[in-house]
C-alpha positions in Angstrom: -18.6 10.1 -4.6 -17.9 12.2 -1.6 -21.9 12.0 -0.7 -21.5 8.7 0.9 -23.1 8.4 4.4 -20.6 8.6 7.2 -22.3 6.0 9.2 -22.6 3.1 6.6 -20.0 0.7 6.6 -17.9 -1.9 8.8 -15.7 -0.2 11.6 -12.1 -0.7 11.6 -12.6 -3.3 14.3 -15.2 -5.1 12.1 -13.0 -5.2 9.2 -10.2 -6.6 11.3 -12.5 -9.3 12.8 -13.7 -10.2 9.4 -10.2 -10.8 8.1 -9.1 -13.0 11.3 -12.4 -15.2 10.3 -10.6 -16.1 7.1 -7.4 -16.8 8.3 -6.9 -20.8 8.3 -5.9 -22.5 11.7 -2.1 -22.6 12.5 -1.0 -19.8 9.9 2.0 -17.7 10.5 0.6 -14.0 9.8 2.4 -10.8 9.2 0.3 -7.8 10.1 1.0 -4.3 8.4 0.9 -0.9 10.1 -2.3 0.8 10.6 -5.6 -1.0 10.3 -4.1 -4.4 9.9 -2.5 -4.2 13.3 -6.0 -4.5 14.7 -6.4 -8.0 13.3 -4.2 -9.0 16.5 -7.0 -8.6 18.6 -9.0 -11.2 17.0 -8.2 -15.0 17.0 -11.7 -17.1 16.1 -12.4 -19.6 18.9 -10.8 -22.8 18.4 -8.1 -21.6 16.1 -4.3 -20.7 16.8 -2.9 -17.6 14.9 0.7 -16.8 15.0 1.3 -13.1 14.6 4.7 -12.1 13.2 6.3 -8.6 13.0 9.2 -7.7 11.0 11.1 -6.3 13.5 11.6 -9.5 15.2 8.7 -11.1 17.1 6.7 -14.3 16.4 3.7 -14.8 18.8 2.6 -11.0 18.9 -0.3 -10.2 20.9 -2.6 -7.2 20.6 -1.7 -3.6 21.9 -2.2 -3.4 25.6 -5.4 -2.0 26.7 -3.8 1.2 28.5 -0.6 3.2 27.6 1.5 1.4 30.2 3.0 -1.3 28.0 6.4 -2.4 27.9 8.4 0.3 26.2 10.7 -2.1 24.6 8.0 -4.3 23.5 6.7 -2.8 20.1 5.8 -3.7 16.4 7.3 -2.6 13.4 4.8 0.6 13.6 6.5 1.7 16.9 3.3 0.6 18.7 3.4 -1.0 22.0 2.1 -4.7 21.6 1.8 -7.9 24.0 3.6 -11.4 23.5 1.5 -14.5 23.7 2.9 -17.5 25.7 5.5 -19.3 23.6 6.5 -16.0 21.7 9.9 -15.7 20.7 12.3 -12.8 19.9 15.0 -12.8 16.9 17.3 -10.3 15.0 15.6 -8.2 12.3 17.8 -9.9 9.7 16.3 -13.3 10.9 12.9 -11.8 10.6 13.3 -10.9 6.9 14.8 -14.3 6.4 11.6 -15.7 7.3 9.7 -13.5 5.0 12.4 -13.7 2.0 12.2 -17.6 2.6 8.5 -18.1 2.1 8.0 -19.0 5.7 4.9 -16.9 6.4 1.5 -18.1 5.2 -0.3 -14.7 4.9 0.4 -11.0 5.2 -2.3 -8.5 6.0 -1.5 -4.9 4.5 -3.1 -1.5 4.1 -3.3 0.0 0.5 -3.4 3.4 -1.0 -4.9 1.7 -4.3 -5.3 -2.0 -5.4 -5.7 -2.7 -9.0 -7.9 -5.2 -10.5 -5.2 -7.3 -11.6 -3.7 -7.6 -8.1 -1.3 -4.8 -8.4 -0.5 -2.9 -4.9 0.3 0.7 -4.1 0.7 1.4 -0.4 3.9 3.2 0.2 3.6 6.7 -1.8 1.4 8.7 -3.7 4.4 9.8 -6.1 4.1 13.3 -5.1 7.5 15.4 -4.9 6.8 16.1 -1.2 5.6 12.7 -0.3 7.5 11.1 2.6 8.7 7.4 1.2 7.5 4.9 3.6 7.8 1.4 2.1 9.4 -0.6 4.8 9.2 -4.3 4.6 6.2 -4.1 2.3 8.3 -5.2 -0.9 9.9 -7.7 0.8 6.4 -9.0 2.3 4.4 -9.0 -1.0 7.3 -10.9 -2.8 7.9 -13.5 0.0 4.8 -14.3 1.8 2.4 -16.9 0.2 -0.7 -14.9 0.5 -1.5 -11.2 0.6 -4.6 -9.8 2.2 -5.5 -6.0 1.9 -7.6 -4.3 4.4 -8.6 -0.6 3.7 -11.5 1.9 3.6 -13.2 1.5 0.1 -12.4 5.2 -0.8 -10.3 8.1 0.2 -11.4 10.7 2.8 -12.4 12.7 -0.5 -14.3 9.9 -1.8 -12.0 8.7 -4.6 -11.9 4.9 -5.1 -9.0 2.9 -3.8 -10.0 -0.2 -5.9 -9.1 0.8 -9.5 -8.5 -0.5 -12.9 -4.8 0.4 -12.8 -2.8 1.8 -10.0 -1.6 5.7 -10.6 0.7 5.5 -7.6 4.1 3.7 -7.5 3.7 -0.1 -7.1 4.7 -2.0 -4.1 4.2 -5.3 -6.2 2.6 -6.3 -9.1 -0.3 -9.0 -9.2 0.5 -10.0 -5.6 -3.2 -9.1 -3.9 -5.5 -12.2 -3.1 -8.5 -10.6 -1.2 -9.2 -7.1 -0.3 -11.4 -6.2 3.1 -13.1 -2.8 3.0 -15.8 -0.9 5.3 -18.1 -1.8 2.4 -17.2 -5.4 1.1 -15.1 -8.4 0.9 -13.6 -8.8 -2.7 -11.4 -11.5 -4.4 -9.0 -10.6 -6.8 -9.4 -12.9 -9.9 -7.6 -13.4 -13.2 -11.0 -11.9 -14.7 -10.9 -8.9 -12.1 -12.6 -7.8 -8.8 -15.0 -10.4 -7.7 -17.5 -9.7 -4.9 -17.7 -12.0 -2.1 -19.7 -10.5 0.5 -21.6 -7.1 0.8 -21.8 -5.1 4.3 -25.3 -5.9 5.3 -27.7 -3.1 4.2 -25.4 -2.1 1.4 -26.4 -3.2 -2.2 -24.3 -4.0 -5.1 -24.9 -0.6 -6.7 -23.9 1.4 -3.7 -20.3 -0.4 -3.6 -19.9 -0.5 -7.7 -20.3 3.3 -7.6 -17.7 3.7 -5.0 -15.2 1.4 -7.4 -13.0 2.5 -10.0 -13.4 -0.9 -11.8 -15.9 -3.2 -12.8 -17.2 -5.7 -9.9 -18.1 -9.2 -11.0 -20.7 -10.7 -8.8 -20.5 -14.3 -8.0 -23.3 -16.9 -7.0 -21.7 -17.4 -3.6 -21.7 -13.5 -2.6 -23.7 -12.5 0.4 -25.8 -10.0 -1.4 -27.7 -8.2 1.5 -30.3 -5.6 1.0 
């Protein structure tokens, strides 16, 4: 599967914009480290989305355009961010109380693997030399009302990230609701992965060949050809 054209698929910014389109108005949203951070750049017109970071900021804005951001204004990934009007700052323990208390509507996370039953692995490959990096992800998948994953559809070597069952240590069991990749938008349902939308110009076979589990089509899918 390593023969996939390098110029096929949505960019990271396209993926982040697509996620933002599906976030309901007024939602309180936690953004994970990596591609999920880009979602903060996009708030659909007419909506108010309140972005949260677990190190203690509610009302987070996107990263500054240049590298001259406030050195004391960072997200959980240690990246410079901005604060939107009305933002609030608080202790990290209060931030996790929000998470564990079920007060956040949605979390956007990256992934190493997502299984067709919604299992998520995103903190370790399990290799002896792997650096543990679970952070707050286990709290997030247990306490937030809905979990969206944004990730490349395959690894750099072409291996599927969407699989029948995870082979890496789990972050959470049956927690993922929807997956956004560079190739497609896919729901996790009781029956398995169900296609919602294809990247324009990509057909179902192309995506299925790069997915490690069966993709179920749906009449509402946008099957671009």
